[in-house]
N, C-alpha and C positions, 0 to 999 in steps of 0.2 A: 504495501501500500505507499503511497506518496502522501506525506505530511509536508505542509506547508507551514512554517513557524514566522510569524513578523514582529514579536514585541520582544523586548527584552527588560529587564531579566526574564531567563526562562523558569518557569516554575518544573519542579520535579513531577507533579500531577501532568503536564503537558507529556516530557518524555516518556511516563511509562504508560501512557496509548500506545507508545510503538512498538512493534514486534521484531524479532530477527528477521534482517535481510529489507526490512522498510527503507524507503529512501524518504530523508528530513531535507528539504531546501529551508535556509534562515533565509530570509527577505527583511528589507526593512531593516529596523534596529536589531533586530537578531542576530544580525551578524558580528555584532559584539562579542558572542558566548563564544566564539571560537577563534578570537586573540589569544594568540600564548600568554602574555602579561597578564590578562584577566583572569585566567583561570590555572590551577595543578596542572600540569602536564598528565600526571600520574591520573587524578579522578578525570580528567577529560578523555585518557583512553578508557579508562572503567565505564565513563559515561556513555559513551559515543560506540564503543566495542561492537555493538549488534547491528548499526546501522549503516547506510551510505549515506554518509553527510555531504551536504552539497551547499555552497551559495552562491549568488548573483553577484557577478562582476561589476553591474552596475551598480548595486548596493555598495559594494565595496570601494569604487572610485568616489562616487558621493559622499560617502564617510570620510576619506584620505587613509583607506586602509590598502596595506601591500598583500600580495601573495604572502611575503616573507614572514608577516607578522601571526599568519595562520599556523595553527598548529597541524602534524603531519597526518596526512589521508585525507583532507578535506579536498573536494572537486569545487574549481570554480567553474560555472556553468556561465558563458556568455549567452545572448539573447537566444540565437539557433539551438542552442544545447536544452534551454531551460524551454521552449516550445517544444523540442522532440522530448523529453521527458515526460511533460506535461501531456503529450500525445502517446506516450507509450505506456506508461501505467494506468492498471487496471482500476482503481478507486483513489479519491483526494479525500484525505480529511483536509481543512483549512483551520489552523488554530492559531487566532487572531485575539 
């Protein structure tokens, strides 16, 4: 299942709704959740280990966040990639 999250900070209950193998796209202010300096690396790996984590490139650019600031394993989606993911995933749960 595809989940789209746009708020920050992200509540534990929000991530608890994900399952192994789900894709989660952080948009808008949610991109702050994947910055290396905002979260402990070990905690991040444990928290996000079961999901495919993505962020929108446009949201990173708007907030002046570079790819180097993201922790490992985060996929950066341009507009084409984002539209492709939206069309390929069978179900969407938007958590705003």
